[in-house]
Short mmCIF file of the C-alpha atoms (twelve columns), coordinates in Angstrom:
data_MODEL
# 
_entry.id   MODEL 
# 
loop_
_atom_site.group_PDB 
_atom_site.id 
_atom_site.type_symbol 
_atom_site.label_atom_id 
_atom_site.label_alt_id 
_atom_site.label_comp_id 
_atom_site.label_asym_id 
_atom_site.label_seq_id 
_atom_site.Cartn_x 
_atom_site.Cartn_y 
_atom_site.Cartn_z 
_atom_site.pdbx_PDB_model_num 
ATOM 1   C CA . MET A 1   79.910  -31.305 -15.135 1 
ATOM 2   C CA . ILE A 2   79.224  -32.506 -11.627 1 
ATOM 3   C CA . ARG A 3   82.095  -32.379 -9.128  1 
ATOM 4   C CA . CYS A 4   81.943  -35.003 -6.406  1 
ATOM 5   C CA . GLU A 5   83.918  -35.902 -3.313  1 
ATOM 6   C CA . GLY A 6   87.149  -37.783 -3.908  1 
ATOM 7   C CA . ASP A 7   88.205  -35.744 -6.982  1 
ATOM 8   C CA . ILE A 8   85.499  -37.296 -9.180  1 
ATOM 9   C CA . VAL A 9   83.868  -35.292 -11.979 1 
ATOM 10  C CA . ILE A 10  80.813  -36.582 -13.857 1 
ATOM 11  C CA . ASP A 11  79.977  -35.466 -17.385 1 
ATOM 12  C CA . TYR A 12  76.171  -35.591 -17.085 1 
ATOM 13  C CA . ARG A 13  74.084  -35.204 -20.230 1 
ATOM 14  C CA . ALA A 14  70.408  -35.937 -20.571 1 
ATOM 15  C CA . SER A 15  67.634  -34.661 -22.778 1 
ATOM 16  C CA . TRP A 16  64.191  -35.768 -23.781 1 
ATOM 17  C CA . ALA A 17  63.864  -33.528 -26.831 1 
ATOM 18  C CA . MET A 18  67.281  -32.970 -28.375 1 
ATOM 19  C CA . ASN A 19  66.643  -34.157 -31.943 1 
ATOM 20  C CA . MET A 20  69.443  -36.724 -31.655 1 
ATOM 21  C CA . ASP A 21  69.413  -40.492 -31.261 1 
ATOM 22  C CA . THR A 22  71.807  -40.497 -28.282 1 
ATOM 23  C CA . THR A 23  73.510  -38.151 -25.828 1 
ATOM 24  C CA . GLY A 24  76.782  -39.933 -26.531 1 
ATOM 25  C CA . ASP A 25  79.118  -41.647 -24.101 1 
ATOM 26  C CA . SER A 26  78.911  -40.839 -20.376 1 
ATOM 27  C CA . LEU A 27  82.254  -39.986 -18.820 1 
ATOM 28  C CA . PHE A 28  83.376  -40.111 -15.189 1 
ATOM 29  C CA . PHE A 29  86.711  -38.367 -14.548 1 
ATOM 30  C CA . GLY A 30  88.922  -39.089 -11.542 1 
ATOM 31  C CA . THR A 31  92.491  -38.324 -10.574 1 
ATOM 32  C CA . ASP A 32  93.363  -42.044 -10.423 1 
ATOM 33  C CA . ALA A 33  91.093  -43.464 -13.138 1 
ATOM 34  C CA . GLY A 34  88.278  -42.695 -15.542 1 
ATOM 35  C CA . LEU A 35  85.155  -44.583 -16.575 1 
ATOM 36  C CA . LYS A 36  83.452  -44.465 -19.972 1 
ATOM 37  C CA . VAL A 37  79.898  -45.754 -20.399 1 
ATOM 38  C CA . LYS A 38  79.632  -46.255 -24.140 1 
ATOM 39  C CA . ALA A 39  76.425  -45.052 -25.729 1 
ATOM 40  C CA . PRO A 40  74.162  -47.926 -26.748 1 
ATOM 41  C CA . VAL A 41  73.980  -48.743 -30.438 1 
ATOM 42  C CA . GLY A 42  70.822  -47.217 -31.882 1 
ATOM 43  C CA . CYS A 43  68.460  -45.093 -29.868 1 
ATOM 44  C CA . CYS A 44  68.981  -44.145 -26.216 1 
ATOM 45  C CA . TRP A 45  65.898  -46.111 -25.218 1 
ATOM 46  C CA . ASP A 46  66.494  -49.255 -27.256 1 
ATOM 47  C CA . GLY A 47  66.941  -51.128 -23.981 1 
ATOM 48  C CA . ALA A 48  70.593  -52.045 -24.331 1 
ATOM 49  C CA . ALA A 49  73.208  -50.657 -21.987 1 
ATOM 50  C CA . GLY A 50  76.481  -49.563 -23.480 1 
ATOM 51  C CA . ASP A 51  79.819  -51.099 -22.575 1 
ATOM 52  C CA . LEU A 52  81.605  -49.937 -19.428 1 
ATOM 53  C CA . ILE A 53  85.336  -49.302 -19.803 1 
ATOM 54  C CA . LEU A 54  87.680  -48.403 -16.934 1 
ATOM 55  C CA . TYR A 55  90.761  -46.393 -17.925 1 
ATOM 56  C CA . LYS A 56  93.712  -46.429 -15.558 1 
ATOM 57  C CA . ASP A 57  97.488  -46.148 -15.834 1 
ATOM 58  C CA . ASP A 58  99.483  -49.297 -15.130 1 
ATOM 59  C CA . ALA A 59  102.665 -49.393 -13.023 1 
ATOM 60  C CA . GLU A 60  104.688 -48.174 -16.023 1 
ATOM 61  C CA . GLY A 61  102.403 -45.192 -16.657 1 
ATOM 62  C CA . LYS A 62  100.723 -46.625 -19.760 1 
ATOM 63  C CA . GLN A 63  96.960  -46.249 -20.017 1 
ATOM 64  C CA . VAL A 64  95.060  -49.529 -19.793 1 
ATOM 65  C CA . ALA A 65  91.417  -49.911 -20.836 1 
ATOM 66  C CA . THR A 66  89.567  -52.634 -18.922 1 
ATOM 67  C CA . PRO A 67  86.029  -53.623 -19.994 1 
ATOM 68  C CA . ILE A 68  83.590  -54.152 -17.100 1 
ATOM 69  C CA . PRO A 69  80.754  -56.649 -17.617 1 
ATOM 70  C CA . VAL A 70  77.258  -55.166 -17.273 1 
ATOM 71  C CA . GLU A 71  74.987  -57.343 -15.170 1 
ATOM 72  C CA . GLY A 72  71.529  -57.707 -16.677 1 
ATOM 73  C CA . ASN A 73  72.558  -56.529 -20.145 1 
ATOM 74  C CA . ASN A 74  70.270  -59.018 -21.846 1 
ATOM 75  C CA . VAL A 75  70.132  -59.112 -25.647 1 
ATOM 76  C CA . LYS A 76  66.462  -60.195 -25.664 1 
ATOM 77  C CA . MET A 77  65.414  -57.737 -22.948 1 
ATOM 78  C CA . GLY A 78  67.611  -54.679 -22.446 1 
ATOM 79  C CA . MET A 79  68.461  -53.155 -19.083 1 
ATOM 80  C CA . PHE A 80  65.715  -50.500 -19.329 1 
ATOM 81  C CA . GLU A 81  62.982  -53.051 -20.065 1 
ATOM 82  C CA . SER A 82  64.420  -55.358 -17.405 1 
ATOM 83  C CA . LYS A 83  64.110  -52.625 -14.738 1 
ATOM 84  C CA . ILE A 84  60.564  -51.776 -15.812 1 
ATOM 85  C CA . ARG A 85  59.652  -55.491 -15.721 1 
ATOM 86  C CA . ALA A 86  61.120  -55.823 -12.203 1 
ATOM 87  C CA . PHE A 87  59.125  -52.771 -11.036 1 
ATOM 88  C CA . VAL A 88  55.863  -54.110 -12.507 1 
ATOM 89  C CA . ASP A 89  56.518  -57.536 -10.969 1 
ATOM 90  C CA . ALA A 90  57.146  -55.918 -7.558  1 
ATOM 91  C CA . CYS A 91  53.848  -54.008 -7.857  1 
ATOM 92  C CA . LEU A 92  51.918  -57.125 -8.860  1 
ATOM 93  C CA . THR A 93  53.393  -59.351 -6.143  1 
ATOM 94  C CA . GLY A 94  53.875  -56.793 -3.351  1 
ATOM 95  C CA . GLY A 95  57.608  -57.395 -3.607  1 
ATOM 96  C CA . LYS A 96  60.504  -55.089 -2.849  1 
ATOM 97  C CA . ALA A 97  61.194  -52.156 -5.203  1 
ATOM 98  C CA . PRO A 98  63.987  -53.059 -7.646  1 
ATOM 99  C CA . ILE A 99  65.637  -49.633 -7.254  1 
ATOM 100 C CA . PRO A 100 66.654  -48.629 -3.720  1 
ATOM 101 C CA . THR A 101 65.151  -45.332 -2.558  1 
ATOM 102 C CA . SER A 102 68.688  -44.103 -1.788  1 
ATOM 103 C CA . GLN A 103 69.460  -44.159 -5.524  1 
ATOM 104 C CA . ILE A 104 66.283  -42.224 -6.297  1 
ATOM 105 C CA . ILE A 105 67.159  -39.591 -3.682  1 
ATOM 106 C CA . TYR A 106 70.700  -39.182 -5.098  1 
ATOM 107 C CA . ASN A 107 69.343  -38.844 -8.642  1 
ATOM 108 C CA . GLN A 108 66.792  -36.216 -7.627  1 
ATOM 109 C CA . ALA A 109 69.403  -34.301 -5.588  1 
ATOM 110 C CA . ILE A 110 71.693  -34.163 -8.635  1 
ATOM 111 C CA . ILE A 111 68.881  -32.946 -10.895 1 
ATOM 112 C CA . ASP A 112 67.910  -30.311 -8.294  1 
ATOM 113 C CA . GLY A 113 71.557  -29.185 -8.108  1 
ATOM 114 C CA . ILE A 114 71.744  -28.861 -11.891 1 
ATOM 115 C CA . ILE A 115 68.598  -26.714 -11.930 1 
ATOM 116 C CA . ARG A 116 69.823  -24.503 -9.049  1 
ATOM 117 C CA . SER A 117 73.283  -24.157 -10.632 1 
ATOM 118 C CA . ASN A 118 71.749  -23.120 -13.939 1 
ATOM 119 C CA . ALA A 119 69.520  -20.556 -12.233 1 
ATOM 120 C CA . CYS A 120 72.342  -18.869 -10.298 1 
ATOM 121 C CA . GLY A 121 75.076  -19.322 -12.931 1 
ATOM 122 C CA . HIS A 122 77.678  -21.023 -10.741 1 
ATOM 123 C CA . GLU A 123 78.433  -24.235 -8.847  1 
ATOM 124 C CA . VAL A 124 76.156  -25.152 -5.965  1 
ATOM 125 C CA . GLU A 125 76.670  -27.606 -3.141  1 
ATOM 126 C CA . ILE A 126 74.380  -30.602 -2.917  1 
ATOM 127 C CA . GLU A 127 73.611  -31.794 0.597   1 
ATOM 128 C CA . LEU A 128 71.650  -34.939 1.410   1 
# 
């Protein structure tokens, strides 16, 4: 679990050698709402992104599930292949990187925090 500012908790699971076809759904917990990223059908790397579903209570306190469209979720070319294609195209044409460096820095900071937390056995603060 990763605790973030604004009372957000991320259930972060990843593995490259887990003897399973998927890590399951990704869950983001908040005090006002939650987000579920459904695991793709089939293998983790089949190129398709899972559905995004926002869970939030309505004015009467009943939970409402709202699907969120995934931009670039192409049936012929999944999101993973689409990102790789955009990166290759940027390299070939000298274009702009399809993933902002800020996202790469955040991802690496989270992975570093997970490693440090595991080594010391308790939560650690991540500073950028």
